[in-house]
C-alpha positions as CSV (number, residue, x, y, z in Angstrom):
1,M,104.1,214.6,138.7
2,Y,105.7,211.2,137.9
3,F,104.6,207.8,137.9
4,N,105.0,205.2,140.7
5,Q,105.9,201.8,140.5
6,E,102.1,200.6,140.0
7,G,102.1,202.9,137.0
8,E,99.9,205.5,138.8
9,L,100.3,209.3,138.2
10,K,101.5,211.2,141.6
11,A,101.9,215.0,142.1
12,G,105.0,216.3,143.7
13,K,108.5,215.5,143.2
14,K,109.7,212.4,142.8
15,S,112.0,210.9,145.7
16,H,115.4,210.4,144.5
17,K,115.9,207.7,147.0
18,E,113.9,205.2,145.0
19,V,116.2,202.2,142.9
20,A,114.9,200.7,139.9
21,P,113.0,197.5,141.3
22,L,114.2,195.7,138.4
23,R,118.3,194.8,137.6
24,S,119.3,193.8,134.2
25,D,121.0,190.5,133.4
26,G,122.4,191.9,129.9
27,S,119.5,189.7,128.1
28,E,118.0,192.6,126.7
29,L,121.1,193.9,124.3
30,I,121.4,190.4,122.2
31,P,119.3,190.5,119.6
32,A,116.3,188.5,119.8
33,E,117.3,186.1,116.4
34,V,120.3,185.3,118.3
35,Q,118.6,184.8,121.3
36,A,116.0,182.5,119.9
37,R,118.8,180.7,117.8
38,R,120.8,180.0,120.7
39,H,117.8,178.3,122.7
40,K,116.7,176.1,119.7
41,D,121.0,175.7,119.1
42,G,122.6,175.7,122.3
43,D,126.1,175.9,122.6
44,Q,126.4,174.7,119.0
45,L,126.0,178.3,117.6
46,L,129.2,179.3,118.6
47,N,131.0,176.0,117.1
48,L,129.9,177.1,113.5
49,A,132.4,176.6,110.8
50,V,132.7,180.0,108.9
51,A,134.4,181.0,105.7
52,P,137.6,182.8,105.8
53,G,136.7,186.5,106.8
54,Y,133.9,186.1,109.1
55,T,134.3,185.6,113.1
56,V,131.6,184.5,115.6
57,D,131.5,186.4,118.4
58,D,130.3,185.0,122.0
59,E,126.9,186.0,121.4
60,G,126.9,184.2,118.1
61,I,126.9,187.6,115.8
62,I,128.8,186.9,112.3
63,N,131.0,189.9,111.7
64,S,132.7,190.2,108.4
65,Y,136.6,191.4,108.0
66,A,138.0,192.3,104.8
67,I,140.5,189.4,103.6
68,Q,144.0,190.8,102.2
69,P,144.3,189.4,98.4
70,V,147.4,188.0,97.2
71,M,149.7,190.6,95.8
72,S,150.8,189.8,92.2
73,L,153.2,192.2,90.5
74,A,152.1,193.7,87.1
75,E,153.5,193.3,83.9
76,Y,154.9,196.3,81.6
77,P,152.1,196.5,78.6
78,S,153.0,195.5,75.5
79,P,153.5,197.9,72.7
80,E,149.8,196.8,70.9
81,Q,148.5,198.0,74.6
82,Q,150.6,200.9,74.7
83,Q,149.1,202.0,71.2
84,R,145.8,201.1,72.4
85,Y,146.4,203.2,75.6
86,I,147.3,206.4,73.5
87,F,144.0,206.0,71.2
88,Q,141.9,206.0,74.3
89,G,143.8,209.2,75.6
90,A,143.4,210.9,72.3
91,I,139.9,210.1,72.3
92,A,139.4,211.2,75.8
93,I,141.2,214.6,75.3
94,L,139.0,215.0,72.2
95,F,135.8,214.5,74.0
96,V,136.6,216.8,76.7
97,A,137.7,219.3,74.3
98,L,134.5,219.2,72.2
99,T,132.6,219.1,75.6
100,L,134.0,222.4,77.2
101,M,133.7,224.3,73.1
102,T,130.2,223.2,73.5
103,A,129.7,224.7,76.9
104,I,131.6,228.0,75.9
105,A,129.5,228.1,72.6
106,V,126.3,227.7,74.3
107,S,127.0,230.4,77.0
């Protein structure tokens, strides 16, 4: 069973020689918002100034991509910072050890 071009249900096999009555012009592939904006703004849609990191394709769809940040060199930590890092590391080790001892004691 199949539906013919008029929408009626027909019995039997559908002929494979039939060709689709409508051809696509590709406009159904463009999102409705882009079609409406293109209709309203015309070709000005593609001439918009966009922020760095954005591109506008020929259909008016905005695409963002990563911008590489400016590279800067790290500075060696001062003695005060080194002492703070050592203290933070000791606290972290103590916390992990206490957590493991608690887990072992409970089980």
